[in-house]
Kinemage of the C-alpha trace (Angstrom):
@kinemage 1
@onewidth
@group {chain A} dominant
@subgroup {mainchain}
@vectorlist {calphas} color= white
{ca met a 1} P 48.192 51.619 108.880
{ca ser a 2} L 49.181 55.255 108.318
{ca cys a 3} L 48.976 58.415 110.410
{ca gly a 4} L 46.031 59.530 108.280
{ca ser a 5} L 44.090 56.335 108.890
{ca val a 6} L 44.780 56.633 112.632
{ca trp a 7} L 43.363 60.141 113.035
{ca arg a 8} L 40.369 59.296 110.828
{ca ala a 9} L 39.670 56.138 112.827
{ca ser a 10} L 40.090 58.039 116.094
{ca gln a 11} L 37.841 60.907 115.031
{ca gly a 12} L 35.168 58.493 113.849
{ca leu a 13} L 35.342 56.532 117.092
{ca cys a 14} L 35.282 59.703 119.179
{ca ala a 15} L 32.355 61.154 117.206
{ca tyr a 16} L 30.371 57.946 117.665
{ca tyr a 17} L 30.731 57.889 121.447
{ca leu a 18} L 30.274 61.639 121.916
{ca lys a 19} L 26.790 61.316 120.414
{ca ser a 20} L 25.640 59.430 123.495
{ca leu a 21} L 27.464 61.634 126.012
{ca pro a 22} L 25.807 64.757 127.481
{ca lys a 23} L 27.963 67.860 127.021
{ca asp a 24} L 28.263 68.441 130.765
{ca glu a 25} L 29.719 64.932 131.150
{ca val a 26} L 32.518 65.273 128.589
{ca ala a 27} L 35.105 66.813 130.917
{ca lys a 28} L 34.400 64.108 133.537
{ca thr a 29} L 34.772 61.223 131.099
{ca cys a 30} L 37.945 59.426 130.027
{ca val a 31} L 39.215 57.040 127.375
{ca ile a 32} L 42.012 54.458 127.656
{ca ile a 33} L 44.848 54.318 125.132
{ca gly a 34} L 47.698 51.817 125.063
{ca tyr a 35} L 50.338 50.688 122.607
{ca asp a 36} L 52.709 47.787 121.994
{ca ala a 37} L 56.307 47.643 120.712
{ca arg a 38} L 55.660 47.653 116.959
{ca tyr a 39} L 56.874 50.292 114.545
{ca lys a 40} L 55.113 53.647 115.094
{ca ser a 41} L 52.853 52.278 117.857
{ca arg a 42} L 53.793 55.067 120.281
{ca tyr a 43} L 53.320 57.733 117.596
{ca phe a 44} L 49.929 56.323 116.586
{ca ala a 45} L 48.913 56.294 120.260
{ca ala a 46} L 49.833 59.986 120.518
{ca ile a 47} L 47.700 60.803 117.471
{ca thr a 48} L 44.795 58.878 118.958
{ca ala a 49} L 45.176 60.671 122.282
{ca ala a 50} L 45.307 64.072 120.573
{ca val a 51} L 41.945 63.454 118.904
{ca phe a 52} L 40.178 62.693 122.180
{ca leu a 53} L 42.003 65.456 124.049
{ca ser a 54} L 40.903 67.963 121.398
{ca lys a 55} L 37.288 67.365 122.457
{ca gly a 56} L 37.988 67.986 126.141
{ca leu a 57} L 38.026 64.338 127.244
{ca lys a 58} L 40.508 62.962 129.755
{ca val a 59} L 42.897 60.355 128.409
{ca his a 60} L 44.600 57.620 130.425
{ca met a 61} L 47.625 56.621 128.342
{ca his a 62} L 50.567 54.685 129.710
{ca asp a 63} L 53.939 55.959 128.535
{ca lys a 64} L 55.146 52.351 128.374
{ca glu a 65} L 54.616 49.471 126.005
{ca thr a 66} L 51.798 47.459 127.535
{ca phe a 67} L 50.028 44.164 127.009
{ca thr a 68} L 46.586 44.400 125.428
{ca pro a 69} L 44.490 42.903 128.297
{ca leu a 70} L 45.481 45.825 130.531
{ca asn a 71} L 43.459 48.117 128.263
{ca pro a 72} L 39.975 46.607 128.762
{ca phe a 73} L 40.794 46.154 132.452
{ca cys a 74} L 41.330 49.922 132.697
{ca val a 75} L 38.191 50.620 130.649
{ca val a 76} L 36.144 48.862 133.324
{ca lys a 77} L 38.177 50.275 136.218
{ca tyr a 78} L 37.713 53.899 135.147
{ca lys a 79} L 34.246 53.416 133.605
{ca ala a 80} L 35.769 54.797 130.434
{ca leu a 81} L 33.953 55.796 127.273
{ca cys a 82} L 36.054 53.301 125.301
{ca gly a 83} L 39.562 51.916 124.970
{ca val a 84} L 42.038 51.833 122.070
{ca gln a 85} L 45.090 49.593 121.887
{ca ile a 86} L 47.572 50.240 119.084
{ca thr a 87} L 48.769 46.799 118.033
{ca ala a 88} L 48.722 44.392 115.119
{ca ser a 89} L 48.682 41.485 117.566
{ca his a 90} L 50.443 38.524 115.882
{ca asn a 91} L 50.498 39.930 112.331
{ca pro a 92} L 53.707 40.370 110.265
{ca lys a 93} L 56.261 42.974 111.353
{ca met a 94} L 55.289 45.736 108.918
{ca asp a 95} L 51.646 45.720 110.034
{ca asn a 96} L 50.072 47.774 112.756
{ca gly a 97} L 46.504 47.900 113.959
{ca tyr a 98} L 43.802 49.423 116.126
{ca lys a 99} L 41.834 47.397 118.669
{ca val a 100} L 38.735 49.026 120.162
{ca tyr a 101} L 37.005 48.171 123.449
{ca gly a 102} L 33.540 49.351 124.441
{ca pro a 103} L 32.528 50.642 127.896
{ca leu a 104} L 32.008 47.094 129.216
{ca gly a 105} L 35.596 46.137 128.369
{ca ala a 106} L 34.726 43.881 125.412
{ca gln a 107} L 35.773 44.471 121.808
{ca ile a 108} L 33.048 46.236 119.848
{ca leu a 109} L 30.693 44.093 117.760
{ca ser a 110} L 27.900 44.693 115.281
{ca pro a 111} L 26.031 47.020 115.023
{ca val a 112} L 28.477 49.279 116.881
{ca asp a 113} L 31.398 48.466 114.566
{ca val a 114} L 29.294 49.297 111.481
{ca glu a 115} L 28.133 52.598 112.990
{ca val a 116} L 31.697 53.519 113.971
{ca glu a 117} L 32.866 52.701 110.437
{ca gln a 118} L 30.240 55.058 109.041
{ca glu a 119} L 31.546 57.830 111.300
{ca ile a 120} L 35.114 57.103 110.178
{ca glu a 121} L 34.152 57.375 106.511
{ca ser a 122} L 32.703 60.832 107.140
{ca gln a 123} L 36.015 62.201 108.484
{ca ser a 124} L 37.928 64.196 105.879
{ca val a 125} L 39.723 66.924 107.845
{ca ala a 126} L 41.613 66.781 111.141
{ca trp a 127} L 39.671 68.477 113.941
{ca glu a 128} L 40.790 71.817 115.288
{ca gly a 129} L 43.639 71.453 117.764
{ca val a 130} L 44.581 67.863 116.937
{ca asn a 131} L 47.849 68.644 115.135
{ca glu a 132} L 48.837 71.209 117.754
{ca ile a 133} L 48.501 68.651 120.552
{ca ile a 134} L 50.940 66.315 118.756
{ca asp a 135} L 54.700 66.846 118.842
{ca his a 136} L 55.319 65.416 115.373
{ca glu a 137} L 59.091 65.844 115.576
{ca asn a 138} L 59.350 63.633 118.664
{ca arg a 139} L 56.281 61.587 117.727
{ca trp a 140} L 54.629 62.153 121.085
{ca ile a 141} L 52.417 64.634 122.920
{ca asn a 142} L 53.081 68.385 122.912
{ca phe a 143} L 52.939 69.021 126.638
{ca asn a 144} L 53.016 72.781 126.090
{ca his a 145} L 49.461 72.569 124.781
{ca pro a 146} L 46.892 73.359 127.515
{ca leu a 147} L 44.730 70.310 126.706
{ca ala a 148} L 47.716 68.022 127.346
{ca ala a 149} L 46.985 68.587 131.034
{ca asn a 150} L 44.109 66.116 130.589
{ca leu a 151} L 46.566 63.319 129.760
{ca ile a 152} L 47.111 60.933 132.685
{ca asp a 153} L 49.822 58.278 132.975
{ca ser a 154} L 48.639 55.939 135.728
{ca tyr a 155} L 50.666 52.884 134.686
{ca glu a 156} L 52.068 51.843 138.089
{ca glu a 157} L 48.688 52.087 139.807
{ca asp a 158} L 46.866 50.297 136.981
{ca trp a 159} L 49.418 47.500 136.714
{ca asn a 160} L 49.348 46.907 140.482
{ca asp a 161} L 45.542 46.886 140.456
{ca tyr a 162} L 45.583 44.390 137.586
{ca cys a 163} L 47.924 42.074 139.487
{ca asp a 164} L 45.794 42.339 142.625
{ca ala a 165} L 42.641 41.549 140.656
{ca val a 166} L 44.236 38.494 139.027
{ca thr a 167} L 45.581 37.057 142.256
{ca glu a 168} L 42.414 37.761 144.256
{ca lys a 169} L 39.920 36.448 141.708
{ca met a 170} L 41.942 33.298 141.161
{ca asn a 171} L 42.621 32.987 144.886
{ca leu a 172} L 46.332 32.637 144.237
{ca gly a 173} L 48.624 32.457 147.230
{ca ser a 174} L 52.392 32.172 147.374
{ca phe a 175} L 54.163 29.970 144.813
{ca ala a 176} L 57.401 29.908 146.775
{ca asp a 177} L 57.323 26.112 147.195
{ca val a 178} L 56.333 25.247 143.637
{ca lys a 179} L 58.686 22.750 141.981
{ca leu a 180} L 57.443 23.112 138.409
{ca lys a 181} L 59.926 24.571 135.944
{ca ile a 182} L 58.373 26.981 133.476
{ca gly a 183} L 59.722 27.875 130.049
{ca tyr a 184} L 58.487 31.097 128.508
{ca ser a 185} L 58.690 33.133 125.321
{ca ala a 186} L 57.363 36.642 124.707
{ca met a 187} L 57.891 36.252 120.937
{ca his a 188} L 59.742 39.604 120.837
{ca gly a 189} L 56.643 41.300 122.271
{ca val a 190} L 55.653 43.023 125.507
{ca gly a 191} L 54.870 39.962 127.634
{ca tyr a 192} L 58.138 39.208 129.410
{ca arg a 193} L 58.279 42.214 131.746
{ca his a 194} L 54.694 41.731 132.871
{ca val a 195} L 54.890 37.951 133.286
{ca lys a 196} L 58.138 38.238 135.222
{ca glu a 197} L 56.784 40.935 137.545
{ca leu a 198} L 53.578 38.985 138.193
{ca leu a 199} L 55.534 35.822 139.028
{ca asp a 200} L 57.746 37.848 141.365
{ca lys a 201} L 54.636 39.129 143.147
{ca leu a 202} L 53.556 35.496 143.596
{ca asp a 203} L 57.004 34.542 145.000
{ca tyr a 204} L 57.573 32.136 142.135
{ca pro a 205} L 61.176 30.817 142.434
{ca lys a 206} L 63.427 32.695 140.030
{ca ser a 207} L 65.421 29.483 139.543
{ca ser a 208} L 62.315 27.776 138.072
{ca phe a 209} L 61.481 30.360 135.406
{ca phe a 210} L 63.311 30.080 132.073
{ca ser a 211} L 62.642 32.794 129.523
{ca val a 212} L 64.020 32.350 126.017
{ca pro a 213} L 66.670 35.116 126.066
{ca glu a 214} L 66.674 35.673 122.298
{ca gln a 215} L 62.913 36.370 122.328
{ca gln a 216} L 62.225 38.082 125.652
{ca asn a 217} L 62.876 41.740 124.754
{ca pro a 218} L 60.510 43.768 122.526
{ca asp a 219} L 61.763 43.939 118.949
{ca pro a 220} L 59.500 45.050 116.073
{ca glu a 221} L 61.697 43.124 113.620
{ca phe a 222} L 60.771 39.747 115.188
{ca pro a 223} L 64.203 38.463 114.098
{ca thr a 224} L 63.901 34.820 115.210
{ca val a 225} L 60.467 34.006 113.771
{ca lys a 226} L 59.033 34.246 110.266
{ca phe a 227} L 55.575 35.008 111.634
{ca pro a 228} L 55.089 36.174 115.277
{ca asn a 229} L 52.195 33.875 116.056
{ca pro a 230} L 52.861 31.084 118.601
{ca glu a 231} L 50.376 28.843 116.780
{ca glu a 232} L 52.271 28.987 113.484
{ca ala a 233} L 54.374 25.984 112.462
{ca gly a 234} L 57.947 26.359 113.688
{ca ala a 235} L 57.183 29.239 116.064
{ca thr a 236} L 57.718 27.038 119.131
{ca asp a 237} L 61.022 25.494 118.005
{ca met a 238} L 63.294 27.823 119.985
{ca ser a 239} L 61.049 27.649 123.068
{ca leu a 240} L 60.973 23.853 123.069
{ca lys a 241} L 64.737 23.606 122.633
{ca his a 242} L 65.218 25.996 125.553
{ca ala a 243} L 62.689 24.021 127.630
{ca glu a 244} L 64.425 20.707 126.953
{ca gln a 245} L 67.791 22.166 127.943
{ca asn a 246} L 66.348 23.309 131.272
{ca asn a 247} L 64.061 20.311 131.937
{ca cys a 248} L 60.929 22.478 131.968
{ca asn a 249} L 57.595 20.909 132.877
{ca leu a 250} L 55.521 23.611 131.199
{ca val a 251} L 56.094 26.034 128.341
{ca phe a 252} L 54.073 29.210 127.825
{ca leu a 253} L 54.221 31.480 124.777
{ca asn a 254} L 52.551 34.845 124.257
{ca asp a 255} L 51.990 36.626 120.978
{ca pro a 256} L 53.586 40.108 120.684
{ca asp a 257} L 50.782 42.012 122.454
{ca ala a 258} L 50.341 39.201 125.008
{ca asp a 259} L 46.625 38.586 124.589
{ca arg a 260} L 47.179 35.148 123.049
{ca leu a 261} L 48.598 32.258 125.045
{ca leu a 262} L 49.980 28.913 123.922
{ca cys a 263} L 50.555 26.187 126.534
{ca ile a 264} L 52.752 23.117 126.197
{ca glu a 265} L 53.260 20.355 128.790
{ca tyr a 266} L 56.041 17.810 129.139
{ca gln a 267} L 54.558 14.291 129.428
{ca ser a 268} L 56.857 11.748 130.999
{ca lys a 269} L 54.982 8.713 129.634
{ca thr a 270} L 55.866 9.621 126.071
{ca asn a 271} L 58.977 11.687 126.891
{ca ser a 272} L 57.608 14.453 124.687
{ca tyr a 273} L 55.909 17.832 124.826
{ca tyr a 274} L 52.183 18.111 124.192
{ca gln a 275} L 50.696 21.338 122.797
{ca phe a 276} L 47.206 22.094 124.095
{ca thr a 277} L 44.524 23.336 121.736
{ca gly a 278} L 42.451 26.388 122.568
{ca asp a 279} L 39.432 24.174 123.264
{ca glu a 280} L 41.414 22.052 125.703
{ca leu a 281} L 42.666 25.123 127.546
{ca gly a 282} L 39.089 26.392 127.735
{ca val a 283} L 37.972 23.184 129.419
{ca leu a 284} L 40.892 23.313 131.866
{ca leu a 285} L 40.162 26.940 132.772
{ca cys a 286} L 36.456 26.193 133.244
{ca his a 287} L 37.332 23.266 135.499
{ca phe a 288} L 39.672 25.501 137.521
{ca ala a 289} L 37.017 28.222 137.794
{ca lys a 290} L 34.348 25.697 138.837
{ca lys a 291} L 36.576 24.408 141.620
{ca lys a 292} L 37.179 27.971 142.862
{ca val a 293} L 33.452 28.802 142.808
{ca thr a 294} L 32.529 25.543 144.549
{ca his a 295} L 35.178 26.162 147.214
{ca his a 296} L 33.854 29.696 147.772
{ca leu a 297} L 30.234 28.505 148.041
{ca asn a 298} L 31.155 25.733 150.456
{ca arg a 299} L 32.953 28.235 152.696
{ca thr a 300} L 30.112 30.759 152.472
{ca phe a 301} L 27.238 28.415 153.251
{ca ala a 302} L 28.999 25.872 155.461
């Protein structure tokens, strides 16, 4: 993905959504933009922001590398026009990408994606003001431009709201007495900081959380894995070795933008680790959700 493809994609996306927005609503409406730790992600996010700012829209963009699920959460929270996350997810290191979320917080589907693509194809020249809003030398926003005043960095508030929503909806209390040892790998992505902070908020014992040190910090080179996808063969080797050394009961792995989760459980009967499939995790999550709903209904109508 190049700078040119980013501004064309952004202008096409912006043009599509502006068609359905009354002119007197533009200044009241916002979009959400986030980015991961890959090469040029921050720069591409700035270009994307400049396009929307040039049309008078407000832009919520966190000046931190964030995990992808925070983006659609903010789309819903702010009733945003749309959301854009700059990330290539679990693709090879030289890739980058552009994930789009509609106003309901879900990734766009047909026919919206086809209509947006048509708008993108019609973009041949950068809109007036776009290049002036970008500080190309520093690959960020030119805050001397008057429209940059419509850029909002609400990371701390949004992250705290996300944590509150997760803990409240799942009815999670304190984990201070939990004995399970958890192994974790961020796969050189953005997951570690967020997972660690969420566990701290839940009082999870620091002595029971074991992050793979070689993989916990963001690194666009992905130096310890051939392909940064936790489901690829060999991607779990370092995590499992670390888990065995620390007698971990569970092992969790995120992909680089932390919207993909792999779960592994130590099973004493076979003295081995079992890797759950996506279908199995879906069943477990549905069972957990059903128990929470049943508990809530029993308390409500008891």
